[in-house]
N, C-alpha and C positions, 0 to 999 in steps of 0.2 A: 505494499499500499505506500509505504514510504520511502522514495528513492534512498533516502538518505542511509537507511538502515541497510540498504545493498551496495553501499560504495565502500569501494576499496582505493588506495592511494599507490601511483607506481610512479617511479622514475623514467621519463623518456627523454633524450638528448640533453641531460642535465636539469631538467625541469620535472617539477614534481606536478602530476595531473592526476584527476578524479576519474573515475570508471565506474559506472552503474551498472551492476550485473542485472541482467534482466530478470524479472521474477520467476519466470518457467524455468530457469537455470541456476536459481539460487539456492545454494545448499546451506539448508539449515534445520537444525532438529532442537527440539527441548529434550534434555537428559532428565530422565525419572528414576528418582531412587527411593527406595522403602528401607528407612532405619526403625521402623515400629517395632521390629522384634528384639532390638538392641535394648542394651542394658541402660543406656544414657541417649536415648535419640535427640533429644532436644540439643545436648552438649555436641552430638557428633553433627548435627544440622548446622550449628554456628560454626564448627571448625571448618566444615566443608565451604560453608559460604565465604569464611576469610581466606580459604584455599583459592576458590575460583576467583575472588577479586582482587587477589594478589599476582594472578598468572597474567603473564605480558600477553599482548596482540601482535599478529603479524599484520602490519598495514596493507603491505601488497597482495596479501591472500583474503584476508577475513574470514568469516564476518567478524564486523568490529562488536558485536554484542554476544552475550551468553545469557542463557536462560535454563534454569533446572527447576524440578519440582521434586520436592523430598518429602515423602509420608512420614511422619512421626509417632501419629495415633489416628484411628479410625476418626476421620471428619476433621483433622487436624494436620495441616500442610506447612511447609517452608517453600516459599516463591523467591528463588534468588534471580535478580537481575542485574546484571553488570553491562555496561556500555562506555565505548571509550567515548573521551570529550571531544573528539575531533569530528564527530557526527552528531553529537547532541549537546543540548544544554541543560540546565533545570527546568525550564520550561517545556522543553521538549520530553523530558522524563514525565512531566506531570500529564502530558498530551497522552503519551503512551498509557500511563495509568489507567486514566478515564476511559481510554477507548476499549483497553482489555476488560474493564468493569462493564462497560456496555455489549462487549460480546458474549461475556461471562452470563449476564441476565439474558441475552436472548437465546443463547443455546440452553441454557437452565429451564426455560420456559417452552423449548422444543421451538421456537420462532426462527426466521432468518434473521441474519444480524442487518442493522439497519443505520449503517455510518453513513454519515453523508460522504459524497464523493469529493475529491480534493480537487480544488481549482486550480493548484500551482504545486510545483515541486521546487526543490531547491535550487535545481539548475534553471529554473525561471527566475528565480531571486537573482542569482548570478548574472543573468543576460541583462535584467532590469537595472541591476546596479551599474554595471559597465557604461551605461546610458546615462545613469546619474550623476555620473562625476564630471559630466560635461555642463551640469545645470547651474545657475545662479545659486541656488540654494546651498550645493555643495560646496561652491566657492566661499558662501558666507560662512559657512562652518568651518573650512580650511583657514581663512583668515582671522577668525574669533579664536582658535587653538593656537594658531601660532604666535599672534599677539599676546596672548595670555600667558604663553611660556616663553617669551622673549628675555632675552639677559640672564643674568646668573641664576641657575635654579638652585633652590635649598634642597639638601638632604636630612633626613630624620635621623638625627643623631641622638639616639638615645642611650643612656649612660651604661645600660646593661647590655648592649647588642654586641656581637661580634666575640665570641668567645674562643675564636681562635681554632674551630673545627674546620673540617673540609665541607664547603656549602655544596659541593658538586655530587656529595653523596646522598643530595635529595632525603636524607632522614628527617621523619618526622613525627611529631607526637601531638595530643590534644590536652586540652584543660575545658573543663566544663563548670558555668557558674549561673545560678537562677536568683535573679533579682526577687525581692517579695513584692506580692501582690499591691502592698501598698505603694511602694515606691513606684512601682509601674504605673500605677494609676495616676500619682501625682505628677510624674514627668510627662505623662498625655495631656494631663489638665493644664500643664505649665504650657506645652507646645499650642494647645488648642486655644489659649487664652492668646497666644501672639501669631494664631492663623498660620502655623507651619508644622509640616510632619514631625511624627515621632522620630523618623530618620534624621530630620534636621536637629533635632534636641541631641541626638546621639552623637553626630558628627561636632556638634558644639562643644559636648560635653568632652569629648576625645581631643578636640584642639585645645580646650582649657587643660587637660591632663599633659598633652606633649608641651605645651608652654611651660608648666611646672617643672617637668622633667628636663627639659632641652634650653628652656628660656628662648625659644625661637617664636617668633610672631610671623612669620612666612612659613606655611606648611603645605605640602601637597600629600594629600589623603586621596587612596583610590578607592574607586567602587564600581560597580557594572549596571548596564542597562540591559533589558532583555533583547534590545535591537529589534523588536518587532514593529517596525516604523509606518507599517500599513496592515490595515485591518484583515487584509487577505492571510497575512502570515502569521496571523494568532493560532492557528491550528496545523502549523508547518513543525514537522521534527527537523532539527539540522543545528548546526553551531551559528548562531545569529549574535551570540553575546558579545558585547563591545565594553572595553573596560574606559571609564570616564577617570582622566587624574583632575582631581578638584583641587584648586589652588586657594587656599585661604590666607589673606592678609588681615591682620589687626593690630591693635595697639593692646599693651598690657593693661592700658587705663581704660580700656573700653569696659562696659558692665558685661555680663552675661547676655543680656536681652539684646544689646548692640550685637554682639558675636551671633547671636541666634539670627539676627536680619542679615548680617553679612553673609553667614553659611546659606542662607534660604537663597538669597540671590546668585550666589556662585553654583547652587545646586541645580535653580531653574536654568540659568545661562548654558549649564553643561548637557541638561537634559534637553534643551532647544537644539543643540547643535550635536546629537549623540550618534548621527549618520555618517561622522567623520572617522574613520578607523584609527583606532590607538596605535596601530603597528605603523600606519603611514605617518602618523605624528611624529613618533620615533625616528622614522629615517627622515624627515623633513628637519627635524632638529638637529640631525646629525648626531644624536647620541650612541654612544659605544654600546654594542649588546656583547653582553657576559654571559657565559654559558652559567645557568643557574641562577641567575639574576634578572628580576622583573625590570626592564629600563625604568626610569622616572619614579617609580613607586615602591616606597621601603614598608609601607603596609597597605593591606588592601582589607577595605570595610564592606560588609554584606549585609542587608537586610531583608527578611521574610516576615510577612505580617499576614499569613494565609493559614489555616489551621494544619495543613498536612502538605508539606513540600512535595509527597508524591501521590496527590491525588486521590489519596483514600478516603476522601472526608464525606462523600457520599455513599454510606456503607450500602452494599447489596442485602436485599432482604434475606433474613434467615443465615446471613453470613457475617461473621466479627472478622474485621480486618484492621491489625495493626502493622506499623512500618517501622523499621529501624534501618539507619545508615551503618555500614560497614567501615569503620575506620582502619584504614591501611596505614603502615608506618612510614608515611612518604609525606613531603610536603614540596609541591612546586614553587611555594611562595616563601619570602622569609619571615613573614608574620599576617596571617590571614584571621581576622575578626569578624566570627558571623554572629549576628544578632537575630532572635527570632520572637516574636510575639506570638503566643500560644496559649489560650484560656485566660486572658489578660493578664498573663505571665511573662516577662522579659527574660529571656537567657540567653548567655553568650557563650561560644564554642571557640576557642583560640587554638588554631592550628599553627605549628611553628616547625621552623627548622631547627632540630636540635643540635646541628653544628653552630648555629648562632647565639640562641638562645637556652637558657635551663628553666626547668619547670618553676623553679622556687623564685627566680626572677619575675617571670609572668603572673605568678600567685601575687606578689607584691603590687604588681602593675594593675592588675584586676581589683584589689582592695584599692588602690588609689583612685580607678575610676568611680567605685561606689561611693569613695569618700566625698569626691568632687561631686558627684550627682547629687549626694542628699544635701549638699550645700548650695549649690546652685538654685535646687527645688527651694531651698528655705529662704535665699537670699538672690534672687535674680538680678537686683538692681547694682548688687558690689561688683567694685573693678574686678578684673579677670586676676590680677596679681596679688590681690589681698586674699584669694582662696587658700586655706591650708590643706595641703595635700594629706596630710597625717590623719589618721584617726585618732582620737582621745587616748587610746591605749597605746598607739606607736607613740605619740608625743610624750605619756607618762614613761614608757620603757626609755625612751632617749634621754629624759630628764633624770632618771634613775642612775643611769651612768655616772652624772657627775657628783652623786651623793656619796658619802662616806665621810671616814675620819678627816678633820680638819686640821692642817699642819702649820705651825707657825713657821715663817721664813726670817730669816735674819734679815735686817732693812741693812744691807752694804752694798758698795759698788761691786762690779764683776773684779777688779781689781784686788779690792780687800777680800772676797772670796777666794781667788785664786791663790792669793799669799797665804791665806789659813790653811789652804789644801797642802801648799808648799812646806808650810810648818809641821802637818801631820804626817806627810808621806813624801820627804824630801827626796828619796832615793826609788821610788816607786815609777814606772814608766808612765810618762805623759803623753808623748807624742811617738808613734811608729810609722815608719815609711820606708817601704821599699827595704825590709829586711835590717833597718837602722832604727835606733831608738835614743831618745833624748827623756831623762828624769825631769819631774818636777823642778828640782833645785836647778837644774842646768836651764831649763826653758826660763825660769824667773831670772837667773843671771843674765842670759842674751838678752831678753826685753829689756831688764834694766839698762844694760850697756847702750842698747840702742836708743832708748829714751834718754840716756846722757849725750848721745851724739846729736840728737836732734834738737836739743836745747842750747848745747856748748856750740855747734857748729852752724846751725839753721837758724838759731834764736827762735826756736818754737815756745810758744805758750799756750794758755789756755784759750781758747777760741779760734784757734788755727786751724785750717782743713787741709789734710793730707792726702794723697791719692795713693792707692796700693795697686801695683800691677806686677802681681808676682806669681810664680810657679804655685801649684797647690800641693805643696809640702812644707816641710819645716817653717820656711820663709814665711807662706802666710800667716801662721799663727803668731810667729815672733814678731812680725810687722804690725799686727792687730793690737798684742799686748803693749808692745814698744810705744806704739802712737798714743793710746789711752792713758799710759803713764808719764807721757810727755804733757799731757792737759789738754792734747789736741783731737780732733775727730777725724775719722778714714771714710774716705769713698772708695771703694774697690772698683777696679775699671778692666774688665776682661782683656786679657792679651790677644786674643782672638778676634775680638771686634775688629770691624774695620777702621783704616787710619783716620776717615773721617768722624767717626763715631767717637773714638778714643779723644780726638782734638777738641771735639765739641763738650764732651763731659769735663776735660781738664780745663777748658777756658769758662765754660758756664758754672762749675763750680767753685771758682776762684781760688785753686789750690795755690798752696805757698810751698810746697815740696812735692815730688813724685817719687815715691820709693820703688824701685824696681829689681826683679830678680836677677843675677848676674848674666843669661843668657837672652835677656829681651833687649831689643832694640827700638827705640823709639826717639823722634825728633820731636822735643817738647819745648812748650814756651816758657816753661817755669825750672825752677832748680830741680834736679835730679839726684837722688841717691841711690846709689847701687849697693843693694845689701849683700854683704860678703861676709856671712858667719864667723869665719876664721879671722876676720881683721878687727871684729867689734872687742877682742880682747883687752884693747889700749884703751876702752871706756869702763865707767866705773860700774862694777856688777851689782854694787850695793846701794844704787840710785833709788831715793824715795819720793823725788818730786820737791 
């Protein structure tokens, strides 16, 4: 009936082409198994379903769907349906499910099936679309998307992403969360009050959460559209889905209600230009295609607000039907957030690439979403930057980290504290570098000698400023202590900075002296002291200032 279900994909002259197998020669059968006599038939059926779902397809041979019927008891069956995404989408599965119900009803009543003839097939849509790309409507959509994604494009920099795994493994896992009926109702009430959809509210809450986690006010969040841009496509099976990258720009000072309006306008604009293919946008933007990575979209957000995604909401008389999605251990996206509204309860399924994310990190993310959700419901006029992403229990946990015994510390300068330690452990190791060590007593003496040199030869006194351009070895610590003992302040200048940056720091800070290590060469406009530890012995090792 549906050409898409009889389609295979072959390579000809380096190009991938579709081939529709005629219905008369299409080799397809429904596998029937009987586990009813086994000790655990339902467990066996579920195991079989998992096995069938994880078996690969051969795109060049087909068929690209598998169907099995497993008996687990008298009048109790498992119906396993697995289909490749290249010939279907969620809408297609819903159509197939409803047509199966209609056929079942007809055959169970002994009547002829009464499915309406299809006016179109997927190939007709492809033919129409080739002519559509030459229209003004298509060009308007193209202009919209190219303008919306001009300039530098933001990437979502979640602080817990990229755990160092191999993204090309496509290994995936799921997390599930249900929101209470009360908070679901309150979200819907808030959205209705501002004349926006529940999905708009969800996207706005997510934008607030992403801001709290990243500080970004320019976000790109992906979603999808059914792609059925003409009513004749509503009963068609095939891959019509199109991804929509929604770019959301806002100010942290905006209220949540202002963000709702912004997201609403962005979604409306995206939907009105949904006929422009996502793949074409990526190509025209010149974005690189990286294996295992969806271009432009670091997170994909889906929303379903119908009772049952598989079309079994209209139960057959005397037959009870329930559906269950088989979760395979794969993920084609970095992060997929799928929200569903069912029986007045909002739920969230997170499907993620385990090479990039960890379950415990995403559990915190889900809690953060619920925290922000409850707060925007209670205070929608509040500025986005003022929402606290932490729950009361999380905040209490953090505050408890700082509790404990209060220690009274001696009020003294770092020089006084260092000298106190010298008197306690004069011969203990103070500094170690590349196998050599200096004791506290040695460091005290050397830094005293440097301070004496600064005062006697460079007239350094309290209030003067000295630059330090030393190696990261003994020189650095001795120079810091010596400058402080002389009464001056120091400014560290990295020896690897560009010369222009070094000279700017020297001039702008008004240095009186620049201390450098032996092997560092710099042309400076101020007095320069080359620090040579072996030559400090001629200065006073007991200098006290």
